[in-house]
C-alpha positions as CSV (number, residue, x, y, z in Angstrom):
1,X,-22.0,-77.7,174.1
2,X,-24.6,-79.9,172.6
3,X,-26.8,-80.2,175.7
4,X,-27.1,-76.3,175.9
5,X,-29.0,-76.3,172.7
6,X,-31.5,-78.9,174.0
7,X,-33.0,-76.4,176.3
8,X,-34.7,-74.6,173.2
9,X,-36.3,-77.8,171.5
10,X,-39.8,-76.3,171.0
11,X,-39.1,-73.3,168.6
12,X,-39.9,-72.3,165.1
13,X,-37.5,-71.0,162.5
14,X,-38.6,-68.1,160.5
15,X,-37.5,-68.7,156.9
16,X,-35.1,-65.7,156.3
17,X,-32.8,-67.1,153.7
18,X,-31.4,-64.4,151.5
19,X,-29.0,-64.8,148.5
20,X,-26.2,-64.2,150.6
21,X,-26.9,-67.5,152.5
22,X,-27.5,-66.2,156.0
23,X,-29.2,-68.5,158.5
24,X,-32.8,-68.2,159.3
25,X,-33.9,-66.3,162.6
26,X,-35.4,-68.6,165.3
27,X,-38.7,-67.5,167.0
28,X,-39.0,-68.4,170.7
29,X,-41.5,-67.2,173.3
30,X,-40.1,-65.5,176.4
31,X,-41.8,-64.3,179.5
32,X,-40.8,-60.8,180.6
33,X,-42.2,-59.5,183.7
34,X,-45.0,-62.1,183.6
35,X,-46.0,-61.3,180.1
36,X,-45.3,-63.6,177.2
37,X,-43.6,-62.1,174.3
38,X,-41.7,-63.5,171.2
39,X,-38.3,-62.9,170.2
40,X,-36.5,-63.6,166.6
41,X,-32.8,-64.2,167.1
42,X,-30.2,-66.1,165.2
43,X,-29.6,-69.7,166.2
44,X,-26.0,-68.7,167.4
45,X,-27.5,-65.8,169.7
46,X,-29.8,-68.3,171.2
47,X,-26.9,-70.7,171.9
48,X,-24.9,-67.7,173.5
49,X,-27.9,-66.9,175.6
50,X,-28.2,-70.7,176.7
51,X,-24.4,-70.4,177.7
52,X,-25.1,-67.3,179.8
53,X,-27.9,-69.1,181.4
54,X,-25.6,-72.1,182.2
55,X,-23.1,-69.9,183.7
56,X,-25.2,-67.7,185.7
57,X,-27.6,-70.7,186.9
58,X,-30.7,-68.8,185.7
59,X,-33.3,-69.4,182.9
60,X,-33.7,-67.5,179.5
61,X,-36.7,-65.6,181.2
62,X,-34.7,-64.1,184.0
63,X,-32.0,-63.0,181.5
64,X,-34.5,-61.4,179.3
65,X,-36.3,-59.9,182.0
66,X,-33.1,-58.3,183.3
67,X,-32.2,-56.9,179.9
68,X,-35.7,-55.7,179.4
69,X,-35.4,-53.7,182.5
70,X,-32.1,-52.1,181.1
71,X,-33.1,-51.8,177.5
72,X,-32.5,-48.7,175.2
73,X,-34.4,-49.8,172.1
74,X,-35.9,-53.2,171.0
75,X,-35.5,-56.2,173.2
76,X,-33.8,-58.1,170.5
77,X,-31.1,-55.6,169.9
78,X,-30.7,-55.1,173.7
79,X,-30.2,-58.8,174.1
80,X,-27.4,-58.9,171.4
81,X,-25.6,-55.8,172.9
82,X,-26.0,-57.4,176.5
83,X,-24.5,-60.8,175.3
84,X,-21.7,-59.0,173.6
85,X,-20.9,-57.0,176.8
86,X,-21.2,-60.2,178.8
87,X,-18.7,-62.2,176.8
88,X,-16.5,-59.3,176.4
89,X,-16.3,-58.7,180.2
90,X,-15.8,-62.5,180.8
91,X,-12.8,-62.6,178.2
92,X,-9.5,-62.9,179.8
93,X,-6.0,-62.5,178.3
94,X,-5.4,-66.1,179.3
95,X,-8.5,-67.5,177.6
96,X,-7.7,-65.2,174.5
97,X,-4.2,-66.9,174.3
98,X,-5.5,-70.5,174.9
99,X,-8.1,-69.8,172.0
100,X,-4.9,-68.9,169.7
101,X,-6.3,-65.4,169.2
102,X,-4.2,-62.3,169.0
103,X,-1.8,-63.7,166.3
104,X,-2.8,-61.1,163.9
105,X,-5.2,-63.2,162.0
106,X,-7.1,-60.4,160.7
107,X,-3.9,-58.5,159.5
108,X,-2.8,-61.8,157.8
109,X,-6.0,-62.2,156.0
110,X,-5.9,-58.4,154.7
111,X,-2.2,-59.1,153.7
112,X,-3.4,-62.3,151.8
113,X,-6.2,-60.3,149.9
114,X,-3.7,-57.4,149.0
115,X,-1.2,-60.0,147.7
116,X,-3.8,-61.8,145.6
117,X,-5.2,-58.4,144.3
118,X,-1.8,-57.3,143.3
119,X,-1.0,-60.7,141.6
120,X,-4.3,-60.5,139.8
121,X,-3.5,-56.8,138.7
122,X,0.0,-57.8,137.5
123,X,-1.6,-60.8,135.6
124,X,-4.2,-58.6,134.0
125,X,-1.7,-55.9,133.0
126,X,0.4,-58.5,131.4
127,X,-2.6,-59.7,129.4
128,X,-3.5,-56.2,128.3
129,X,0.1,-55.5,127.1
130,X,0.2,-58.6,125.2
131,X,-3.3,-57.9,123.5
132,X,-2.0,-54.3,122.6
133,X,1.1,-55.9,121.0
134,X,-1.0,-58.2,119.1
135,X,-3.3,-55.5,117.8
136,X,-0.2,-53.1,116.8
137,X,1.2,-56.0,114.8
138,X,-2.1,-56.6,113.1
139,X,-2.3,-53.1,111.9
140,X,1.1,-53.3,110.1
């Protein structure tokens, strides 16, 4: 998938680092209906757009023009929704299984977090009880 990203060599990144460590937005120029406009999207979204262009044998300008004709908000949000719908529609059960999805990974993660919280709670309760016993013995 490395050659896909090479389509967008001449672009600028907009410094958008926040304390959470989210990645910077990438600013690129697009022609929509013959007019030039700029769009700021995350690098992963640009890669997804390049993947759609590769699969559909079209340019990013054509995809953006198509999305602009359908849009119900800003072009950037419309592009994100379009890409989500595109990949959701192209996903199949066999591809889902090949990618090892559907094995309850979100449920497992939730259970792991719950077990950790319970273990931490038990450990902190034990420390509190021990501290209370020490305090009572100090008073006598």
